[in-house]
Backbone as CSV, one residue per row, in Angstrom:
resi,resn,N_x,N_y,N_z,CA_x,CA_y,CA_z,C_x,C_y,C_z
1,MET,49.213,87.515,103.126,50.645,87.273,103.240,51.348,88.612,103.470
2,ALA,52.085,88.695,104.528,52.769,89.934,104.894,54.084,90.056,104.129
3,ALA,54.443,91.271,103.823,55.705,91.540,103.132,56.867,91.279,104.089
4,LYS,57.978,90.827,103.539,59.175,90.587,104.347,59.789,91.925,104.735
5,PRO,60.433,91.976,105.889,61.139,93.203,106.264,62.275,93.485,105.262
6,TRP,62.628,94.747,105.077,63.651,95.148,104.116,64.980,94.462,104.378
7,TRP,65.356,94.288,105.629,66.646,93.683,105.952,66.688,92.213,105.546
8,ARG,65.535,91.528,105.655,65.495,90.121,105.263,65.582,89.985,103.742
9,GLU,64.906,90.837,103.021,64.981,90.825,101.549,66.426,91.085,101.100
10,THR,67.068,92.045,101.747,68.455,92.378,101.406,69.375,91.201,101.707
11,LEU,69.222,90.597,102.856,70.050,89.454,103.233,69.856,88.292,102.255
12,GLU,68.620,87.985,101.909,68.351,86.898,100.955,68.961,87.204,99.590
13,THR,68.885,88.436,99.150,69.467,88.820,97.865,70.979,88.638,97.876
14,VAL,71.630,89.065,98.960,73.083,88.929,99.070,73.482,87.452,99.112
15,VAL,72.759,86.644,99.864,73.072,85.209,99.960,72.929,84.546,98.593
16,TRP,71.847,84.820,97.889,71.642,84.222,96.561,72.701,84.699,95.561
17,ALA,73.094,85.945,95.654,74.149,86.462,94.769,75.472,85.744,95.037
18,LEU,75.804,85.519,96.300,77.030,84.795,96.645,76.993,83.351,96.160
19,VAL,75.869,82.686,96.353,75.713,81.300,95.895,75.895,81.226,94.379
20,LEU,75.241,82.137,93.663,75.350,82.158,92.204,76.792,82.437,91.773
21,ALA,77.455,83.379,92.419,78.844,83.694,92.083,79.761,82.487,92.315
22,LEU,79.563,81.779,93.415,80.385,80.593,93.698,80.142,79.490,92.677
23,ILE,78.908,79.293,92.278,78.595,78.279,91.256,79.236,78.655,89.928
24,LEU,79.113,79.934,89.528,79.719,80.382,88.273,81.230,80.196,88.298
25,ARG,81.869,80.564,89.409,83.320,80.439,89.508,83.759,78.971,89.499
26,ALA,83.007,78.122,90.152,83.395,76.713,90.249,83.212,75.961,88.935
27,PHE,82.173,76.298,88.185,81.835,75.461,87.032,81.821,76.166,85.682
28,VAL,81.740,77.481,85.647,81.522,78.157,84.370,82.720,78.998,83.937
29,VAL,83.026,80.033,84.679,84.093,80.949,84.276,84.869,81.401,85.510
30,GLN,86.178,81.578,85.330,87.019,82.025,86.435,88.030,83.035,85.903
31,ALA,88.333,84.006,86.717,89.330,85.008,86.364,90.711,84.541,86.823
32,PHE,91.718,84.840,85.996,93.102,84.523,86.328,93.979,85.729,86.027
33,TRP,95.045,85.878,86.809,96.020,86.944,86.658,97.276,86.357,86.032
34,ILE,97.863,87.054,85.061,99.071,86.590,84.384,100.288,87.181,85.110
35,PRO,101.098,86.346,85.797,102.196,86.872,86.605,103.535,87.022,85.878
36,SER,103.701,86.350,84.729,105.038,86.325,84.115,104.966,86.719,82.646
37,GLY,106.140,86.828,82.044,106.232,87.199,80.637,106.351,86.021,79.696
38,SER,106.001,84.819,80.121,106.183,83.631,79.273,105.275,83.608,78.055
39,MET,104.213,84.433,78.051,103.286,84.445,76.914,103.355,85.751,76.107
40,ILE,104.397,86.571,76.347,104.583,87.798,75.570,104.757,87.415,74.115
41,PRO,104.142,88.071,73.154,103.382,89.318,73.227,101.872,89.121,73.409
42,THR,101.405,87.864,73.401,99.965,87.610,73.472,99.381,88.059,74.804
43,LEU,100.013,87.658,75.896,99.597,88.058,77.244,100.789,88.701,77.932
44,LEU,100.521,89.804,78.607,101.583,90.529,79.303,101.451,90.343,80.807
45,PRO,102.562,90.474,81.550,102.451,90.406,83.013,101.438,91.450,83.501
46,GLY,100.549,91.009,84.370,99.517,91.899,84.899,98.190,91.807,84.173
47,ASP,98.160,91.183,82.991,96.882,90.979,82.300,95.979,90.121,83.177
48,ARG,94.694,90.351,83.062,93.693,89.522,83.744,92.775,88.950,82.673
49,VAL,92.551,87.636,82.776,91.801,86.928,81.733,90.671,86.104,82.346
50,LEU,89.693,85.793,81.499,88.600,84.911,81.887,88.776,83.577,81.185
51,VAL,88.570,82.503,81.949,88.744,81.139,81.446,87.415,80.403,81.529
52,ALA,87.053,79.721,80.438,85.820,78.930,80.382,86.092,77.551,80.970
53,LYS,85.748,77.359,82.235,86.074,76.124,82.943,85.281,74.912,82.462
54,PHE,84.149,75.113,81.855,83.291,74.012,81.402,83.699,73.481,80.027
55,TRP,84.512,74.234,79.300,84.765,74.011,77.875,85.209,72.589,77.545
56,TYR,86.177,72.079,78.298,86.747,70.775,77.948,85.922,69.593,78.434
57,HIS,84.756,69.862,78.988,83.803,68.784,79.261,83.041,68.425,77.988
58,PHE,83.082,69.317,77.002,82.308,69.139,75.772,83.171,68.980,74.527
59,THR,84.432,69.375,74.600,85.304,69.300,73.434,86.750,69.118,73.889
60,ASP,87.586,68.658,72.992,89.003,68.487,73.307,89.777,69.753,72.958
61,PRO,90.902,69.977,73.626,91.745,71.131,73.289,92.239,71.034,71.847
62,LYS,92.421,72.187,71.255,92.921,72.283,69.871,94.302,72.930,69.900
63,ARG,95.120,72.551,68.928,96.438,73.160,68.826,96.275,74.674,68.656
64,GLY,97.079,75.403,69.382,97.053,76.855,69.291,96.217,77.533,70.363
65,GLN,95.354,76.786,71.050,94.556,77.390,72.118,95.454,77.749,73.299
66,ILE,95.139,78.886,73.922,95.815,79.284,75.152,94.981,78.731,76.298
67,VAL,95.644,78.021,77.201,94.944,77.267,78.233,95.547,77.541,79.609
68,VAL,94.683,77.628,80.608,95.136,77.644,82.002,95.032,76.214,82.515
69,PHE,96.081,75.771,83.220,96.116,74.399,83.724,96.881,74.361,85.038
70,ARG,96.677,73.282,85.761,97.458,73.055,86.981,98.849,72.598,86.562
71,TYR,99.843,73.222,87.152,101.239,72.928,86.857,101.549,71.492,87.290
72,PRO,102.001,70.621,86.370,102.217,69.207,86.722,103.215,68.978,87.858
73,VAL,104.198,69.851,88.014,105.199,69.677,89.061,104.635,70.065,90.433
74,ASP,103.724,71.035,90.459,103.091,71.497,91.700,101.636,71.864,91.387
75,PRO,100.715,70.896,91.453,99.326,71.123,91.044,98.581,72.202,91.834
76,ARG,99.210,72.761,92.873,98.566,73.876,93.588,98.713,75.182,92.822
77,ARG,99.619,75.205,91.831,99.871,76.410,91.033,99.198,76.289,89.671
78,ASP,98.773,77.418,89.132,98.207,77.452,87.786,99.203,78.077,86.829
79,PHE,99.270,77.521,85.620,100.112,78.052,84.550,99.220,78.370,83.359
80,VAL,99.711,79.223,82.482,99.022,79.504,81.220,100.046,79.335,80.099
81,LYS,99.703,78.517,79.119,100.567,78.260,77.956,99.664,77.959,76.766
82,ARG,100.297,77.725,75.633,99.581,77.406,74.407,99.695,75.903,74.127
83,VAL,98.602,75.289,73.688,98.610,73.868,73.310,99.396,73.738,72.004
84,ILE,100.423,72.894,72.021,101.251,72.670,70.836,101.095,71.234,70.327
85,GLY,101.277,70.260,71.206,101.203,68.859,70.805,99.981,68.178,71.391
86,LEU,99.255,67.462,70.546,98.037,66.749,70.946,98.350,65.277,71.207
87,PRO,97.473,64.563,71.914,97.713,63.142,72.198,98.004,62.350,70.918
88,GLY,99.059,61.529,70.991,99.425,60.669,69.867,100.355,61.319,68.857
89,GLU,100.573,62.619,68.945,101.462,63.295,67.996,102.911,63.231,68.474
90,THR,103.822,63.371,67.529,105.243,63.444,67.850,105.694,64.893,67.707
91,VAL,106.279,65.419,68.782,106.760,66.800,68.812,108.282,66.785,68.777
92,GLU,108.837,67.627,67.918,110.287,67.785,67.827,110.575,69.270,67.637
93,ILE,111.723,69.725,68.138,112.116,71.118,67.948,113.538,71.134,67.406
94,ARG,113.691,71.828,66.257,115.004,71.972,65.625,115.287,73.453,65.420
95,ASP,116.333,73.945,66.061,116.704,75.368,65.968,115.517,76.285,66.232
96,GLY,114.693,75.918,67.213,113.557,76.745,67.599,112.298,76.518,66.790
97,GLN,112.375,75.787,65.696,111.196,75.483,64.869,110.532,74.217,65.390
98,VAL,109.224,74.301,65.670,108.476,73.149,66.178,107.975,72.323,64.995
99,TYR,108.152,71.016,65.112,107.657,70.064,64.115,106.664,69.135,64.801
100,ILE,105.536,68.922,64.158,104.542,67.955,64.615,104.472,66.861,63.561
101,ASN,104.755,65.638,63.978,104.780,64.499,63.049,105.652,64.818,61.832
102,GLU,106.817,65.407,62.101,107.849,65.743,61.116,107.486,66.898,60.181
103,GLU,106.377,67.592,60.423,105.982,68.745,59.608,106.131,70.020,60.442
104,PRO,106.784,71.062,59.888,106.896,72.310,60.647,105.518,72.956,60.815
105,ILE,105.291,73.572,61.979,104.027,74.275,62.181,104.276,75.780,62.100
106,VAL,103.262,76.498,61.667,103.332,77.952,61.564,102.858,78.536,62.886
107,GLU,103.671,79.405,63.469,103.354,79.997,64.764,103.518,81.529,64.696
108,PRO,102.528,82.230,64.142,102.655,83.691,64.008,102.675,84.417,65.348
109,TYR,102.241,83.769,66.415,102.191,84.373,67.737,103.553,84.377,68.431
110,VAL,104.532,83.666,67.879,105.877,83.624,68.477,106.729,84.711,67.829
111,GLN,107.042,85.741,68.617,107.912,86.809,68.116,109.317,86.687,68.680
112,ASN,109.447,86.087,69.849,110.756,85.898,70.486,111.137,84.427,70.372
113,ARG,111.897,84.118,69.328,112.318,82.735,69.103,113.636,82.452,69.812
114,ASP,113.864,81.184,70.050,115.174,80.757,70.523,115.680,79.717,69.528
115,PHE,116.793,79.108,69.827,117.371,78.100,68.929,117.425,76.755,69.636
116,TYR,116.420,76.512,70.422,116.322,75.299,71.229,116.167,74.077,70.323
117,ASN,116.752,72.965,70.741,116.597,71.690,70.056,116.048,70.671,71.041
118,MET,115.117,69.866,70.570,114.545,68.801,71.396,114.304,67.590,70.509
119,SER,114.798,66.459,70.945,114.575,65.217,70.204,113.086,64.910,70.150
120,PRO,112.664,64.125,69.167,111.230,63.798,69.056,110.705,63.078,70.294
121,VAL,109.528,63.508,70.738,108.816,62.849,71.838,107.373,62.646,71.407
122,LYS,106.822,61.492,71.767,105.425,61.206,71.439,104.557,61.601,72.625
123,VAL,103.513,62.385,72.343,102.592,62.838,73.387,101.708,61.649,73.776
124,PRO,101.700,61.272,75.053,100.892,60.126,75.489,99.391,60.388,75.347
125,PRO,98.590,59.330,75.285,97.130,59.497,75.238,96.648,60.302,76.447
126,GLY,95.721,61.225,76.212,95.134,62.012,77.297,96.041,63.092,77.863
127,GLU,97.146,63.399,77.172,98.067,64.429,77.647,98.379,65.404,76.515
128,TYR,98.983,66.554,76.894,99.232,67.634,75.942,100.616,68.213,76.158
129,PHE,101.202,68.715,75.065,102.507,69.380,75.102,102.243,70.873,74.990
130,MET,102.682,71.645,75.998,102.406,73.078,76.090,103.692,73.886,75.956
131,MET,103.561,75.056,75.310,104.699,75.972,75.219,104.223,77.412,75.375
132,GLY,105.096,78.246,75.928,104.829,79.669,76.006,105.161,80.336,74.684
133,ASP,104.562,81.492,74.432,104.832,82.232,73.195,106.204,82.909,73.227
134,ASN,106.678,83.254,74.409,107.970,83.912,74.589,109.008,82.818,74.853
135,ARG,109.404,82.125,73.806,110.173,80.884,73.921,111.449,80.990,74.748
136,PRO,112.251,82.054,74.644,113.466,82.088,75.464,113.174,82.248,76.961
137,ASN,111.977,82.666,77.319,111.650,82.940,78.716,110.412,82.182,79.172
138,SER,110.309,80.927,78.802,109.141,80.138,79.180,109.560,78.773,79.697
139,GLN,109.173,78.488,80.924,109.299,77.135,81.452,108.040,76.405,81.000
140,ASP,108.188,75.380,80.194,107.026,74.713,79.618,107.308,73.223,79.445
141,SER,106.526,72.562,78.601,106.648,71.111,78.445,108.025,70.662,77.989
142,ARG,108.802,71.544,77.418,110.176,71.191,77.040,110.986,70.801,78.271
143,PHE,110.622,71.360,79.421,111.408,71.182,80.639,110.742,70.279,81.669
144,TRP,109.395,70.294,81.760,108.728,69.502,82.796,107.720,68.504,82.257
145,GLY,107.641,68.332,80.955,106.842,67.250,80.396,105.413,67.607,80.035
146,PHE,104.587,66.610,79.960,103.222,66.730,79.437,102.222,67.143,80.517
147,VAL,101.068,67.625,80.057,99.989,68.037,80.959,98.804,67.099,80.744
148,PRO,98.370,66.387,81.778,97.192,65.518,81.641,95.928,66.349,81.402
149,LYS,95.006,65.808,80.611,93.764,66.529,80.321,93.028,66.927,81.596
150,GLY,93.076,66.094,82.615,92.405,66.395,83.874,92.970,67.608,84.597
151,PHE,94.165,68.067,84.208,94.771,69.257,84.817,94.329,70.545,84.123
152,LEU,93.692,70.425,82.954,93.295,71.624,82.207,92.113,72.297,82.879
153,ARG,92.245,73.576,83.174,91.144,74.352,83.755,90.216,74.844,82.654
154,GLY,90.775,75.253,81.525,89.964,75.714,80.407,90.732,76.691,79.539
155,PRO,90.160,77.000,78.365,90.816,77.943,77.457,90.600,79.387,77.908
156,VAL,91.595,80.215,77.635,91.479,81.651,77.883,90.612,82.224,76.769
157,LEU,89.533,82.891,77.149,88.610,83.434,76.157,88.698,84.942,76.000
158,PHE,88.991,85.649,77.097,88.816,87.091,77.072,89.767,87.750,78.058
159,ARG,90.378,88.844,77.636,91.207,89.657,78.542,90.342,90.847,78.973
160,TYR,90.209,91.030,80.289,89.376,92.126,80.782,90.178,93.216,81.488
161,TRP,91.491,93.025,81.617,92.326,94.047,82.234,93.716,93.940,81.668
162,PRO,94.366,95.020,81.374,93.989,96.415,81.565,92.990,96.888,80.505
163,PRO,92.299,97.976,80.782,91.274,98.463,79.850,91.787,98.708,78.431
164,SER,93.031,99.090,78.297,93.576,99.344,76.951,93.760,98.060,76.138
165,ARG,93.694,96.896,76.791,93.896,95.615,76.095,92.680,94.699,76.169
166,ILE,91.532,95.231,76.521,90.316,94.420,76.614,90.012,93.788,75.261
167,GLY,89.679,92.486,75.293,89.284,91.822,74.063,89.554,90.332,74.096
168,ALA,89.187,89.690,73.002,89.403,88.246,72.851,90.909,87.962,72.783
169,VAL,91.267,86.771,73.209,92.676,86.354,73.197,92.803,85.166,72.266
170,ASP,93.777,85.251,71.335,94.020,84.090,70.471,95.479,83.903,70.168
């Protein structure tokens, strides 16, 4: 058996690397860029994060997880927000305090509060209520409604840029 020419070995290696990269991006992990300040202080404009795209095939979203999802108003766009209300729960906001099933929730990640009020709404089955951490500057479920589970891309697991902020995101 004769050895393959160097150019053929190189070409095969590059092709296999591209195939593997496309499979990983499509089904396992994808990088996303944070364009706005709606998640300050947790995520800053310009941060780059990795999202586990396979995650919600095995488990349901949990309250407090930061998730990338297709924007319900324009599914060609991706948004990043925090899961606040789960299917079947009632979400209400009084003077900026979020209540789930009439109980206030603790949100240590919210440093910029507003005094927004929202009448109680019940989260439909298979949908989620999302909010940004920077409440005065976040377009979220308060304004455009619920996010279907099928729109969820996955939870944000890791920030890889900028180097000074590398680490897990919670």
